[in-house]
VOZA-504769 format. One record per residue (C-alpha): residue number from 0; residue in three letters; x, y, z. Coordinates in steps of 0.1 Angstrom, whole numbers. Example, Ala and Ser with C-alpha at 12.3 -4.5 7.8 and 13.67 -1.06 7.14 Angstrom:
2
  num  residuo     xx     yy     zz
    0      ALA    123    -45     78
    1      SER    137    -11     71
This chain:
497
  num  residuo     xx     yy     zz
    0      MET     84   -449   -198
    1      THR     58   -471   -215
    2      LEU     41   -455   -244
    3      PRO      8   -464   -261
    4      PRO     11   -483   -293
    5      THR     -7   -457   -313
    6      ALA     -9   -419   -315
    7      ASP    -23   -394   -338
    8      ILE     10   -376   -344
    9      VAL     45   -384   -335
   10      VAL     70   -355   -334
   11      ALA    107   -364   -335
   12      GLY    127   -338   -319
   13      GLY    120   -313   -290
   14      GLY    138   -281   -303
   15      PRO    120   -249   -311
   16      ALA    105   -263   -343
   17      GLY     94   -296   -327
   18      ALA     80   -281   -295
   19      THR     61   -255   -315
   20      ILE     44   -279   -340
   21      ALA     37   -303   -312
   22      HIS     20   -275   -293
   23      GLN     -1   -264   -322
   24      LEU    -12   -298   -331
   25      ALA    -23   -306   -295
   26      GLY    -43   -274   -297
   27      PHE    -61   -289   -327
   28      GLY    -72   -318   -306
   29      TYR    -47   -345   -316
   30      ARG    -29   -370   -293
   31      VAL      7   -359   -297
   32      VAL     37   -378   -287
   33      LEU     71   -360   -288
   34      LEU    102   -381   -287
   35      GLU    135   -363   -279
   36      LYS    169   -381   -278
   37      ARG    183   -357   -252
   38      ARG    172   -345   -217
   39      PHE    164   -309   -212
   40      PRO    178   -284   -204
   41      ARG    205   -291   -228
   42      HIS    231   -270   -246
   43      GLN    224   -257   -280
   44      ILE    241   -231   -301
   45      GLY    223   -203   -319
   46      GLU    214   -178   -292
   47      SER    206   -147   -311
   48      LEU    168   -140   -315
   49      THR    161   -108   -335
   50      PRO    129    -89   -330
   51      SER    113   -109   -358
   52      ILE    106   -135   -332
   53      PHE     80   -114   -314
   54      PRO     50   -121   -337
   55      LEU     56   -158   -332
   56      LEU     61   -155   -294
   57      ASP     28   -134   -293
   58      PHE     10   -160   -314
   59      LEU     21   -188   -290
   60      GLY     13   -166   -260
   61      LEU     50   -169   -248
   62      ARG     64   -134   -250
   63      PRO     59   -127   -212
   64      GLN     78   -159   -202
   65      VAL    107   -151   -227
   66      GLU    109   -116   -215
   67      GLN    111   -126   -179
   68      ALA    139   -151   -185
   69      GLY    165   -127   -179
   70      PHE    181   -128   -214
   71      LEU    202    -98   -225
   72      ARG    185    -75   -250
   73      MET    205    -63   -280
   74      ALA    195    -31   -300
   75      GLY    211    -42   -334
   76      HIS    241    -59   -348
   77      SER    276    -46   -353
   78      VAL    298    -58   -382
   79      CYS    334    -54   -393
   80      TRP    326    -62   -430
   81      GLY    344    -47   -459
   82      SER    363    -26   -433
   83      SER    382    -33   -402
   84      ARG    361     -6   -384
   85      PRO    328    -17   -369
   86      ARG    295     -3   -381
   87      THR    261     -8   -365
   88      ALA    226    -13   -378
   89      TYR    199     -9   -352
   90      TYR    164    -25   -353
   91      SER    148      9   -349
   92      PRO    161     44   -351
   93      ASP    154     52   -315
   94      ARG    172     19   -306
   95      HIS    143      9   -284
   96      ARG    133    -22   -305
   97      ARG    154    -51   -293
   98      GLY    159    -87   -297
   99      PHE    172   -114   -272
  100      GLN    206   -130   -267
  101      SER    190   -161   -253
  102      VAL    205   -191   -234
  103      ARG    191   -217   -256
  104      ALA    189   -243   -229
  105      ASP    165   -220   -212
  106      PHE    146   -208   -242
  107      ASP    141   -243   -256
  108      LEU    129   -255   -223
  109      ILE    102   -228   -222
  110      LEU     90   -240   -255
  111      LEU     90   -276   -246
  112      ASN     72   -271   -213
  113      HIS     46   -250   -232
  114      ALA     39   -280   -254
  115      ARG     36   -302   -223
  116      GLN     10   -278   -209
  117      ALA    -10   -281   -241
  118      GLY    -13   -318   -236
  119      VAL     18   -331   -255
  120      ARG     32   -363   -242
  121      VAL     69   -355   -241
  122      VAL     94   -384   -237
  123      GLU    131   -373   -232
  124      GLY    160   -397   -237
  125      GLN    143   -416   -265
  126      PRO    158   -411   -299
  127      VAL    138   -419   -331
  128      ARG    157   -446   -351
  129      ALA    135   -449   -383
  130      VAL    102   -437   -398
  131      ARG     85   -460   -422
  132      PRO     51   -461   -441
  133      ASP     25   -482   -423
  134      GLY     -4   -490   -446
  135      GLU    -22   -467   -469
  136      HIS    -26   -438   -443
  137      GLY      0   -438   -415
  138      VAL     36   -443   -403
  139      SER     54   -466   -380
  140      VAL     80   -449   -359
  141      ARG    108   -470   -343
  142      TYR    124   -455   -312
  143      GLY    146   -463   -282
  144      SER    159   -498   -283
  145      GLY    134   -510   -309
  146      GLU    100   -501   -296
  147      ARG     74   -488   -322
  148      ILE     46   -465   -323
  149      ARG     20   -461   -351
  150      ALA      6   -428   -360
  151      ALA    -13   -410   -387
  152      PHE     15   -386   -392
  153      CYS     52   -380   -382
  154      VAL     71   -348   -380
  155      ASP    108   -348   -385
  156      ALA    121   -320   -363
  157      THR    155   -336   -355
  158      GLY    176   -307   -369
  159      HIS    209   -316   -386
  160      ALA    204   -353   -377
  161      GLY    174   -354   -400
  162      ILE    164   -388   -391
  163      TYR    139   -390   -421
  164      ALA    153   -361   -441
  165      ARG    186   -379   -447
  166      GLU    168   -407   -465
  167      ASN    173   -393   -499
  168      LEU    156   -360   -492
  169      ARG    184   -336   -482
  170      GLN    203   -316   -508
  171      ARG    236   -303   -495
  172      ASP    248   -270   -509
  173      SER    281   -274   -529
  174      VAL    293   -238   -521
  175      PHE    287   -234   -483
  176      GLN    307   -264   -471
  177      THR    312   -247   -436
  178      LEU    324   -257   -402
  179      ALA    315   -239   -370
  180      LEU    340   -238   -341
  181      THR    325   -226   -310
  182      GLY    338   -216   -276
  183      TYR    323   -199   -246
  184      TRP    346   -173   -230
  185      GLN    345   -159   -194
  186      ASN    355   -123   -184
  187      ALA    352   -110   -221
  188      ARG    346    -73   -226
  189      ASN    315    -60   -242
  190      PRO    312    -30   -265
  191      PRO    303      3   -246
  192      GLY    269     19   -243
  193      VAL    237      7   -261
  194      ASP    258    -18   -282
  195      PHE    269    -38   -253
  196      ALA    247    -68   -262
  197      ASN    248    -65   -300
  198      THR    255    -95   -321
  199      LEU    290    -91   -337
  200      LEU    300   -103   -371
  201      GLU    336    -99   -382
  202      ALA    351   -111   -416
  203      TYR    388   -120   -417
  204      ALA    410   -135   -444
  205      ASP    401   -171   -437
  206      GLY    365   -169   -427
  207      MET    343   -150   -402
  208      VAL    335   -147   -365
  209      TRP    300   -146   -351
  210      SER    298   -137   -314
  211      VAL    272   -128   -288
  212      PRO    273   -121   -250
  213      LEU    250   -141   -226
  214      HIS    233   -131   -193
  215      THR    254   -159   -177
  216      GLY    285   -138   -181
  217      GLU    298   -158   -210
  218      ARG    306   -147   -246
  219      ASN    299   -171   -275
  220      VAL    327   -167   -301
  221      THR    319   -189   -332
  222      LEU    343   -192   -362
  223      LEU    328   -201   -395
  224      ILE    355   -214   -417
  225      ASP    358   -237   -449
  226      TRP    355   -274   -447
  227      ARG    390   -276   -462
  228      HIS    405   -267   -427
  229      SER    393   -301   -412
  230      ARG    426   -315   -419
  231      ALA    446   -287   -403
  232      ILE    423   -290   -373
  233      LYS    432   -327   -369
  234      ARG    469   -319   -372
  235      THR    470   -289   -349
  236      GLY    443   -299   -325
  237      LEU    410   -282   -322
  238      GLN    417   -258   -292
  239      ARG    450   -246   -306
  240      PHE    435   -241   -341
  241      TYR    404   -223   -327
  242      ILE    426   -199   -306
  243      GLU    450   -191   -334
  244      GLU    420   -183   -358
  245      VAL    403   -161   -333
  246      ARG    434   -140   -330
  247      LYS    431   -132   -367
  248      ALA    398   -113   -360
  249      ALA    411    -81   -346
  250      TYR    379    -66   -332
  251      VAL    365    -96   -315
  252      SER    398   -108   -303
  253      GLY    402    -75   -286
  254      LEU    372    -81   -265
  255      LEU    389   -114   -253
  256      ALA    422    -97   -241
  257      ASP    415   -106   -204
  258      ALA    391   -135   -211
  259      ARG    397   -172   -206
  260      LEU    382   -202   -222
  261      PRO    374   -227   -195
  262      HIS    361   -254   -217
  263      PRO    374   -268   -250
  264      PRO    357   -255   -281
  265      GLN    332   -277   -301
  266      VAL    329   -282   -338
  267      PHE    297   -284   -358
  268      ASP    287   -288   -393
  269      ALA    273   -255   -405
  270      SER    269   -262   -442
  271      LEU    239   -250   -460
  272      TYR    213   -276   -471
  273      THR    177   -278   -483
  274      ALA    155   -308   -492
  275      ARG    141   -320   -525
  276      GLN    108   -326   -508
  277      PHE     94   -313   -475
  278      VAL     62   -334   -473
  279      ALA     68   -370   -482
  280      GLY     38   -393   -477
  281      ARG     27   -389   -441
  282      THR     60   -373   -429
  283      LEU     67   -335   -428
  284      LEU    100   -318   -422
  285      VAL    102   -287   -401
  286      GLY    130   -264   -389
  287      ASP    167   -275   -396
  288      ALA    156   -310   -405
  289      GLY    143   -295   -438
  290      LEU    167   -266   -445
  291      PHE    196   -248   -428
  292      ILE    204   -211   -436
  293      ASP    235   -192   -431
  294      PRO    242   -186   -394
  295      LEU    251   -150   -401
  296      SER    214   -142   -405
  297      SER    206   -150   -369
  298      GLU    171   -161   -382
  299      GLY    174   -199   -377
  300      VAL    152   -202   -348
  301      ARG    125   -179   -360
  302      LYS    126   -198   -394
  303      GLY    121   -230   -377
  304      MET     92   -219   -355
  305      ALA     75   -203   -385
  306      SER     78   -235   -405
  307      ALA     63   -254   -375
  308      ILE     33   -231   -373
  309      THR     24   -235   -410
  310      GLY     33   -272   -409
  311      ALA      7   -277   -381
  312      VAL    -20   -263   -403
  313      VAL     -9   -284   -432
  314      ILE    -11   -316   -413
  315      ASN    -45   -307   -399
  316      THR    -58   -300   -434
  317      VAL    -44   -332   -447
  318      LEU    -60   -353   -420
  319      GLN    -93   -335   -419
  320      ARG    -98   -326   -455
  321      PRO    -79   -352   -476
  322      ALA    -92   -336   -508
  323      MET    -69   -306   -500
  324      GLN    -38   -326   -495
  325      PRO    -22   -316   -529
  326      GLN    -27   -279   -525
  327      ALA    -18   -279   -487
  328      SER     14   -299   -494
  329      GLU     25   -277   -524
  330      MET     18   -245   -503
  331      TYR     42   -257   -476
  332      GLU     69   -270   -502
  333      ALA     67   -237   -520
  334      GLY     70   -217   -488
  335      GLN    100   -237   -477
  336      ARG    118   -234   -510
  337      ASP    112   -196   -511
  338      THR    126   -193   -474
  339      TYR    158   -211   -485
  340      HIS    163   -192   -517
  341      SER    155   -157   -501
  342      HIS    181   -163   -474
  343      TYR    206   -177   -500
  344      GLN    201   -145   -520
  345      GLN    205   -123   -488
  346      SER    238   -141   -482
  347      ALA    249   -136   -518
  348      ARG    244    -98   -514
  349      TYR    261    -98   -481
  350      TYR    292   -118   -492
  351      ALA    295    -95   -522
  352      GLU    301    -66   -499
  353      GLU    333    -81   -486
  354      GLY    360    -75   -511
  355      ARG    392    -74   -491
  356      TRP    404   -109   -497
  357      PRO    391   -119   -531
  358      ASP    419   -145   -536
  359      ARG    415   -162   -503
  360      PRO    400   -197   -506
  361      PHE    370   -190   -482
  362      TRP    359   -159   -500
  363      ARG    369   -171   -536
  364      GLN    349   -203   -531
  365      ARG    317   -185   -522
  366      ARG    316   -154   -543
  367      PRO    313   -164   -580
  368      ARG    284   -188   -576
  369      LEU    266   -167   -550
  370      GLU    264   -137   -571
  371      SER    246   -156   -599
  372      GLU    226   -181   -578
  373      PRO    191   -182   -591
  374      GLY    160   -179   -569
  375      PRO    127   -164   -564
  376      ALA    137   -140   -536
  377      ALA    132   -107   -556
  378      SER     99   -118   -567
  379      GLN     86   -130   -533
  380      GLN     96   -101   -511
  381      PRO     72    -73   -506
  382      PRO     88    -41   -519
  383      ALA     95    -10   -497
  384      ALA     66     15   -494
  385      PHE     63     41   -520
  386      SER     51     77   -519
  387      PRO     15     78   -530
  388      PHE     17     77   -568
  389      ASP     53     90   -566
  390      SER     54    127   -577
  391      GLN     28    126   -606
  392      PRO     -9    132   -598
  393      VAL    -31    102   -606
  394      SER    -69    106   -601
  395      HIS    -82     76   -619
  396      LEU    -69     40   -621
  397      ALA    -74      9   -642
  398      VAL    -63    -27   -638
  399      MET    -37    -38   -662
  400      PRO    -51    -61   -690
  401      ASP    -30    -91   -682
  402      LEU    -37    -91   -645
  403      ARG    -54   -123   -633
  404      ILE    -71   -134   -600
  405      ARG    -69   -170   -594
  406      GLU    -76   -195   -566
  407      ARG    -45   -201   -544
  408      PRO    -40   -220   -512
  409      VAL    -38   -198   -481
  410      ILE    -40   -203   -444
  411      GLU    -72   -194   -427
  412      GLY    -75   -205   -391
  413      ALA    -67   -242   -387
  414      TYR    -70   -250   -424
  415      VAL    -54   -244   -458
  416      GLU    -82   -229   -480
  417      LEU    -85   -219   -516
  418      ARG    -90   -182   -518
  419      PRO    -87   -155   -547
  420      ALA    -53   -141   -551
  421      VAL    -35   -119   -577
  422      VAL    -12   -139   -599
  423      THR     16   -121   -617
  424      PRO     53   -127   -627
  425      ARG     62   -109   -595
  426      TYR     38   -130   -574
  427      PRO     36   -164   -590
  428      ARG     23   -180   -558
  429      GLY     -4   -153   -555
  430      LEU     -7   -121   -536
  431      ARG    -36   -119   -512
  432      PHE    -27    -92   -487
  433      LEU     -5    -62   -485
  434      SER     -3    -43   -451
  435      GLY    -36    -58   -441
  436      VAL    -54    -49   -474
  437      ASN    -72    -77   -493
  438      ILE    -58    -72   -528
  439      PRO    -83    -92   -548
  440      THR   -112    -72   -531
  441      LEU    -94    -39   -537
  442      LEU    -87    -46   -574
  443      ARG   -123    -55   -579
  444      CYS   -132    -21   -565
  445      VAL   -108     -6   -590
  446      GLN   -125    -26   -618
  447      THR   -159    -11   -609
  448      GLN   -148     25   -602
  449      ARG   -125     49   -618
  450      ALA   -116     77   -593
  451      VAL    -92     70   -565
  452      THR   -117     85   -539
  453      ASP   -144     62   -552
  454      ILE   -121     33   -551
  455      LEU   -113     40   -514
  456      GLU   -149     45   -505
  457      ALA   -160     12   -524
  458      TYR   -133     -8   -505
  459      GLN   -143      6   -471
  460      ARG   -180     -3   -478
  461      HIS   -170    -39   -485
  462      PRO   -168    -62   -454
  463      ASP   -131    -69   -461
  464      GLY   -124    -32   -458
  465      ARG   -146    -19   -431
  466      GLN   -118    -18   -404
  467      SER    -92     -3   -429
  468      VAL    -75     30   -426
  469      PRO    -80     51   -458
  470      ALA    -44     63   -459
  471      GLN    -31     28   -456
  472      VAL    -54     16   -486
  473      ARG    -42     46   -506
  474      GLN     -6     36   -498
  475      VAL    -13      0   -511
  476      LEU    -29     15   -543
  477      ALA      2     34   -549
  478      GLN     24      3   -544
  479      LEU      3    -16   -569
  480      TYR      6     13   -593
  481      GLN     44     14   -589
  482      GLU     46    -23   -594
  483      GLY     28    -21   -627
  484      LEU     -5    -39   -615
  485      LEU    -24     -7   -622
  486      ARG    -22     20   -647
  487      PRO    -36     57   -649
  488      THR    -67     62   -669
  489      SER    -91     90   -679
  490      PRO   -125     95   -663
  491      ASN   -141     86   -696
  492      GLU   -122     54   -704
  493      SER   -142     22   -698
  494      GLN   -128     -3   -673
  495      SER   -117    -38   -684
  496      GLY    -99    -67   -668
């Protein structure tokens, strides 16, 4: 296919992150060319999509198509972790909230076709070879057998390949040096009842097993083991090593008693990594090109699509409002760093729960550093809801004296804008909304009122609060009080802050 010599945006990679950002940028009016080295549909591991994917599918207008694709729906995840007996966590108490066990070849094709329909020029079978700066404001993208296309911006969505990310941007984690050995079994059994399609995770002495069933009748059984086994794999042979390891996981292997493995297993690099920079000049990293989180989270696809939606707004802001480039880029950088660290901390807590084999290399290697790994996760995650003002009656509130409201970059529509946000040690990047409540506006109401009832009325009179529910606003006040942003006061005390 002959391509034009120029485009507004070139997206390298057509997976979920690449297709999503291409779709969004085309919707902003840009001429987008997407170059994908493989031809779709193509196999891809990572089939589990938790219910957290739904807001993104709704945003893209794709939920009906995904729901009609025939994917199995799982009610939760079952784990043999810290015990040989499985336990299950459901996505909702009534077990009606469900995710998807998708066939990635089908799911990814839905996203790529969606990008085509938005006007993206998709070219399959054309790998991107290199991305280089081209003048003061642009890039030159070399693809195929040496052809070039110039663009104002390039997106690296090439996943683990990281065609641009590997050029001194990627930072590989020293603890999670992990291999994934994947096989697709036929005639495997499923757990009974509502748990039949659940994601399964089983720890064993030398690693862990991640497994999901598919509507094709296959079951993906993936081993996650330490890189140190690579020599043993070469000595033993991949298939023999894989089958012997699977047998060590009693629960999952029990589902395979009558199953067969029609095709040889495959091996992938599943080591964790991040990037020292996610926006470099006129190139932006999205999805697994920028960072890779632990597969046990089953959040990789959602993470990649979320980065693409944000990344599209960042690129649009940089191109249309160059003065906002530093703020837009830093907002994206900080968001990606927080994503990596928060998932890292989740893994740390989860690995700490498995104490059956403290002296085995796989677990010994990961535990000590994980438990002390620094990161902003605790400060960036919204806390659980509190009962209104706990058990003590609080009728009047004041803002804490050291609380500050500062301009911070936020996404509004198609642009990154500077808007007021509350900056505290807990929220160093700024807190603007909680449960749909505009926090700076609410705190200004606290500064001008004393009584909780008057604060609620003042907020509802403000344009930001006219559609709010009083009980929800009161709940947010309680949360701010519990977090130490507000303090109790007397009716006669003057307000300050």
